[in-house]
C-alpha positions as CSV (number, residue, x, y, z in Angstrom):
1,M,222.9,271.2,-66.8
2,N,221.9,267.5,-66.5
3,G,223.9,264.6,-67.9
4,I,222.0,264.3,-71.1
5,A,222.3,268.0,-71.8
6,A,226.0,268.0,-71.0
7,S,226.7,265.1,-73.3
8,R,224.8,266.8,-76.2
9,F,226.7,270.1,-75.5
10,D,230.0,268.2,-75.5
11,L,229.3,267.1,-79.0
12,L,229.6,270.7,-80.1
13,Q,233.2,271.5,-80.5
14,P,233.9,275.3,-80.8
15,G,237.1,276.1,-82.6
16,A,240.3,276.9,-80.8
17,G,239.8,280.6,-81.5
18,A,236.4,280.7,-79.9
19,R,236.2,283.5,-77.3
20,R,235.9,282.2,-73.7
21,E,233.1,284.4,-72.6
22,Y,230.8,282.6,-75.0
23,F,231.2,279.3,-73.1
24,K,229.4,280.8,-70.1
25,L,226.3,281.7,-72.1
26,P,224.6,278.3,-72.0
27,R,225.2,278.1,-68.2
28,D,223.8,281.6,-67.7
29,L,220.7,280.7,-69.7
30,A,220.0,277.7,-67.5
31,V,220.2,279.9,-64.4
32,L,218.0,282.6,-65.9
33,T,215.3,280.2,-67.1
34,S,215.2,278.4,-63.8
35,S,214.7,281.7,-62.1
36,F,211.4,281.9,-64.0
37,G,210.4,278.3,-63.3
38,I,211.4,277.1,-66.8
39,A,213.1,273.7,-67.2
40,L,215.1,273.6,-70.4
41,P,215.0,270.3,-72.2
42,A,218.3,268.9,-73.3
43,Q,217.6,269.6,-77.0
44,V,216.7,273.2,-76.3
45,Q,219.9,273.7,-74.3
46,R,221.9,272.3,-77.3
47,D,220.0,274.5,-79.8
48,A,220.8,277.6,-77.7
49,A,224.4,276.6,-77.6
50,V,224.5,276.2,-81.4
51,L,223.1,279.8,-81.7
52,A,225.7,281.2,-79.2
53,F,228.7,279.5,-81.0
54,S,227.4,280.4,-84.4
55,I,227.2,284.0,-83.5
56,E,230.7,283.8,-81.9
57,C,232.3,282.3,-85.0
58,A,230.6,284.7,-87.4
59,D,231.4,287.7,-85.2
60,R,235.1,286.7,-84.8
61,L,235.6,286.2,-88.5
62,L,233.8,289.3,-89.5
63,D,235.9,291.4,-87.1
64,A,239.1,290.1,-88.8
65,I,238.0,291.5,-92.2
66,P,239.3,295.1,-92.7
67,Q,237.8,295.8,-96.2
68,T,234.2,297.0,-96.5
69,S,233.6,295.1,-99.7
70,R,234.9,291.8,-98.3
71,R,232.7,292.3,-95.2
72,A,229.7,292.8,-97.5
73,R,230.5,289.6,-99.4
74,F,231.0,287.7,-96.1
75,S,227.6,288.9,-94.8
76,A,225.9,287.9,-98.0
77,S,227.5,284.5,-97.8
78,V,226.3,284.0,-94.2
79,V,222.7,284.7,-95.1
80,S,223.0,282.6,-98.2
81,C,224.4,279.6,-96.3
82,L,221.7,280.0,-93.6
83,R,219.0,280.0,-96.3
84,G,220.6,276.9,-97.8
85,E,221.2,278.6,-101.1
86,G,224.9,277.7,-101.3
87,L,225.9,281.0,-103.1
88,I,229.3,282.7,-102.8
89,L,230.2,280.3,-100.0
90,D,233.9,280.8,-100.7
91,A,233.7,283.8,-98.4
92,L,233.1,281.4,-95.4
93,T,235.5,279.2,-93.5
94,P,234.7,275.5,-93.1
95,E,234.2,276.1,-89.3
96,L,231.5,278.8,-89.9
97,A,229.8,276.9,-92.7
98,W,229.4,273.9,-90.3
99,W,228.0,276.1,-87.5
100,L,225.6,277.8,-90.0
101,G,224.5,274.3,-91.2
102,Q,223.7,273.4,-87.6
103,L,221.9,276.6,-87.0
104,R,219.9,276.2,-90.3
105,E,218.8,272.7,-89.0
106,V,217.7,274.2,-85.7
107,A,215.7,277.0,-87.3
108,A,214.0,274.6,-89.8
109,R,213.1,272.1,-87.1
110,R,211.6,274.8,-84.9
111,R,209.8,276.3,-88.0
112,V,211.3,279.8,-87.5
113,H,213.7,279.7,-90.5
114,D,212.4,282.8,-92.4
115,A,212.4,284.9,-89.2
116,F,215.9,283.7,-88.3
117,C,217.3,284.7,-91.7
118,Q,215.7,288.1,-91.5
119,I,217.1,288.8,-88.0
120,V,220.6,287.6,-89.0
121,R,220.5,289.9,-92.1
122,D,219.5,292.8,-89.8
123,L,222.2,291.9,-87.3
124,L,224.9,292.0,-90.0
125,G,223.7,295.3,-91.4
126,N,223.6,296.8,-87.9
127,S,227.1,295.5,-87.3
128,E,228.4,297.4,-90.3
129,F,226.5,300.5,-89.2
130,M,228.2,300.3,-85.7
131,R,231.6,299.8,-87.2
132,T,231.5,302.9,-89.4
133,T,229.5,305.5,-87.3
134,T,231.4,308.3,-85.6
135,R,228.5,309.5,-83.5
136,H,228.1,308.5,-79.9
137,G,224.3,308.4,-80.0
138,E,224.2,306.3,-83.2
139,F,226.7,303.8,-81.8
140,I,224.7,303.4,-78.7
141,E,221.4,302.9,-80.6
142,G,223.2,300.3,-82.8
143,A,224.4,298.5,-79.6
144,L,220.9,298.5,-78.2
145,R,219.5,297.2,-81.5
146,E,222.1,294.5,-81.6
147,G,221.3,293.3,-78.1
148,R,217.6,293.2,-78.9
149,L,218.1,291.3,-82.2
150,M,220.3,288.7,-80.6
151,V,217.7,288.1,-77.8
152,E,215.0,287.7,-80.4
153,L,217.0,284.9,-82.1
154,L,217.2,283.2,-78.7
155,L,213.5,283.6,-78.0
156,L,212.7,282.0,-81.3
157,I,214.6,278.9,-80.1
158,L,212.9,279.0,-76.7
159,A,209.4,279.7,-77.9
160,D,208.0,276.2,-77.0
161,V,209.1,276.4,-73.4
162,S,209.3,280.1,-72.6
163,T,206.8,282.3,-70.9
164,P,205.8,286.0,-71.4
165,P,207.5,287.1,-68.1
166,F,210.8,285.5,-69.2
167,D,210.6,287.0,-72.7
168,S,209.9,290.4,-71.2
169,F,212.9,290.1,-68.8
170,M,215.3,289.0,-71.6
171,R,214.3,291.9,-73.8
172,R,214.9,294.3,-70.9
173,L,218.2,292.6,-70.1
174,S,219.5,292.6,-73.7
175,E,220.2,296.4,-73.7
176,P,222.4,296.9,-70.6
177,A,224.1,293.5,-71.2
178,N,225.2,294.4,-74.7
179,L,226.2,297.9,-73.7
180,S,228.4,296.4,-71.0
181,D,230.1,294.3,-73.7
182,K,230.7,297.4,-75.7
183,L,232.1,299.2,-72.7
184,R,234.5,296.4,-71.9
185,D,235.7,295.9,-75.5
186,A,235.7,299.5,-76.8
187,G,239.5,300.0,-76.4
188,S,240.6,296.8,-78.0
189,D,237.9,297.1,-80.8
190,F,239.1,300.6,-81.7
191,R,242.8,299.5,-81.8
192,R,241.9,296.6,-84.1
193,G,239.9,298.8,-86.4
194,E,236.6,297.1,-85.5
195,M,235.0,300.5,-84.7
196,T,235.7,303.9,-86.2
197,L,234.4,305.8,-83.1
198,R,237.2,306.7,-80.8
199,P,236.3,305.5,-77.2
200,T,237.0,308.7,-75.4
201,L,236.3,309.3,-71.7
202,A,233.0,311.1,-72.6
203,F,231.9,308.1,-74.7
204,R,232.7,305.7,-71.9
205,L,230.9,307.8,-69.4
206,R,227.8,307.9,-71.6
207,L,227.9,304.2,-71.9
208,V,228.1,303.8,-68.1
209,C,225.1,306.1,-67.6
210,E,223.1,304.2,-70.2
211,I,224.0,300.9,-68.5
212,L,223.2,302.1,-65.0
213,R,219.9,303.6,-66.0
214,R,218.7,300.3,-67.5
215,T,220.2,298.1,-64.8
216,F,218.5,300.1,-62.0
217,S,215.2,299.7,-63.8
218,L,215.7,295.9,-63.9
219,G,216.7,295.8,-60.3
220,I,213.5,297.6,-59.2
221,I,211.2,295.4,-61.3
222,Y,212.8,292.1,-60.4
223,A,214.0,292.8,-56.8
224,G,211.7,290.0,-55.4
225,N,213.5,287.3,-57.4
226,G,216.4,286.3,-55.2
227,Q,218.0,283.8,-57.6
228,L,217.8,286.3,-60.4
229,L,219.2,289.1,-58.2
230,G,222.1,286.8,-57.1
231,W,222.9,286.1,-60.8
232,G,222.8,289.7,-61.6
233,I,225.2,290.8,-58.9
234,Q,227.7,288.0,-59.8
235,S,227.4,288.9,-63.5
236,L,228.0,292.6,-62.8
237,F,231.0,291.8,-60.7
238,T,232.4,289.7,-63.5
239,E,231.9,292.5,-66.0
240,L,233.6,295.0,-63.7
241,I,236.6,292.6,-63.4
242,W,236.8,292.1,-67.2
243,F,236.5,295.9,-67.7
244,R,239.4,296.6,-65.3
245,F,241.5,293.8,-66.9
246,S,240.9,295.1,-70.4
247,K,241.8,298.7,-69.3
248,A,245.0,297.5,-67.6
249,H,246.0,295.7,-70.8
250,S,245.2,298.6,-73.1
251,H,248.1,300.7,-72.0
């Protein structure tokens, strides 16, 4: 990240409760795009960071709401705020309202506002589906859909600088990456009531199989890209460390 990008990024101040794993996403994006010969302008880096921290804030606050009716109100408020309608905003915190205002400006400036709002609506509906399902297959399909939708939001922001090979890679990466997050967080999510499905050994093994199948496919397709392969190995190692850490603290 160059000096200009860093200064613009520093102007974004995630709340004290922001989860630390989200801070590495802008850096990962810079590595991934450079692996495809894409130089990210400072403004694009900042816009991508706004997306990442908006998602983090909304997801964190949504996870803290135990009642279905309140989650529905919260989701409606998120979409309303993103659309600039200003309806039922009492369901939002000032922190999230600020991030959504920033994200609304990004979407409008990049002329993708309507598509953004629709994908966010789909993400929130899918989140509730994943929270309440008790079937392994349905949860996995929801996780795959969630990963794809989040990548589509990112690709809307990158549209002016991205390339078809990068878009294809990111869509392929979205599925095993999001499944890895679910594997890592399943125990803590269940204990906090953020998922109804009990993360049994059979469920975890199925997640591992789904992750490995998609990861091997990525490895075969992109084996010739040394920088990308190095990033992938490092990221996989990090995920394994996080998974072992979360398991150790779940007992």
